[in-house]
N, C-alpha and C positions, 0 to 999 in steps of 0.2 A: 353675908351669905358665905358659908364655908364650902370646901370641896365635897362634903357629904351631901349637901343639898343638890349639887349638880349631878351626882351619881343617882340620887333619888329621881331627879328629873328624867334621866335616861330610861328609868324603869317604869315610868307612868304609863298607864294603859291608853290614855287619850292625849292628844296634843292640845296646846293652848287654843281656846276657841277662836282667837283672832287669826290663827294660821290656817284654818280649814274652812272651805266654803262648800255649799251644797253641790256644785258642779264637779267636785273632786271625788275620786273613788278611793276605796281602802283596799290595799293588797296586804295580806298576811302570809308570811313565808317562814317556814322552819329553816334555820340556818345552822349548818354544822360548823364547829370551830368557835362558836360564840361562848367563850368560857368565863369571862369576867366582866366587870363594869367597864374596864378600860377598853376591852375589845368591843363591847356594846357601843360605847361612846364613839370609838373610831369608825365603826361601821355606819352608825347613824349619821355622823358628820359627812362621811364620804357620799352616802346616798342623798342626803339633803342638798349637797352641792350641785346635783344634777338639775338641769333645766326641766321644769314641769313638776318637780317634786316639791310639795309644799311643807311636808313634815315627815319625819322618820324617827321611829323610836324602837330601839332594840332592847330586849329583855334577856339577860344572860341566864336567869333562873328557868325560863321556859324555852329559851332558844328560838324565840320568835321575833322577827322584824316586822313592824307594822309601818306601811308607807302610804301616805295620803298624796295622791298625785292627780294631775290633769291629763286624762287619756288622749286629748288632742295634741299634747306636747311630748309625752313620753309613753312608751308601751311597757307591758309586763316584761317582755323579752329584754328591753333596754335596762330595766331595773335588775334583772337577773345577771346581765353582763356586768353591771356596776358592782354587784355583790361579789362576783368573782374577781373583779379588778381590785377590790379592797382586800382580797386574800381569804375569802370565806366561800363556803359551798352552799348554794341554795338547795333546800330540800324540794323534791318534786319526784316525778316518775318519768321513766322512758317507756314508751309503748313500741313494741316490735310487732308489725303486721306482716303476715305472709299474704301476698297479693297475686292472684291469677289474672293473666291478660295484659300485664305490663311488659310490652315487647321491646321498647326502644327508649331512648333518652327523652323524646317528646312526650311519651306516656308518663315517664317519671316526673317531668316538669309540670305536666298538667295536674298530677296528683299533689305535688308539693304546693302548687298555687291554690288548688281547691281546699286543701287542709288549712293553709294560712288564712284564706279568705273566710272560711266558715267556723274556725275554731281558734280561740286565743291560745297559741302555742309558742314556746320559746324557740324551737328549732324543728325542722322537718327535713329528712333526707331520704329520697326514694332511689333505690338501686335496681334498675330494670334487670341487670344481669343476674342478680340474686333473687329477684321477685320479692323484695323486702322493702318496707318503709319503716324508718325509725323516727319517732316523734318524742321530743322532750316537752312536757307540759306540767302545769300545776293542777293537782286534784282540787276540785272546787271551782276552777276556772274553765276547765274542759274535762271531757271524759273519754274513755276508750270507745264507748258506743257512739258518741258524736263524731269522733275522728273517723271511725270505720264507716259511718253513714256518709261522711263527705267523700270518702274514697268510692264507696259503692254507688253514689249518685252519678258518678262518671261512667258507670257501666262495668267497673272492675269487680272482682269477687274477692272478699277478704276470707281466706281459708283458715287463718290462725291469728291469735292475739296473745301477747305475753307482756305483762307489765313488770318493770324492775325499778325499785326505789333508787334515786340518785345516791343517797347516803347509805347504801347497803354494804359498803365494803370499805 
């Protein structure tokens, strides 16, 4: 087997059947900075080394990383952190919510906890002094409507929503 075969392996759309089981989930993430086969191989190896990740394949042509993982051992957010540690930028979106009725730090913590519990998000930061909640999430895993619903279920009112792609600049 020559080096070309290994590069082709990195670009395959599915992992070897012996590496993935039914209890595992697939996470597909656009990744900025995935320019060549060497970058793809480096990213896939880095992510594969994480506990709970059973297979990872990066495709430099599409800029997509596919990760098969066991959700009881590693979360989407942990995978995103590992992508950043490897020197790449995961694609996703940030949602900025304007929230009425959030008066103190306890209100902010309650909102952060509710969003984390009800929506798969990478990060959530509520700032009571600004009346603002910032949420980093992956489209397809969570949605602005679901995030706003989690906030409103606590009795707060979402007055504005703005989404910003991570890789927009």
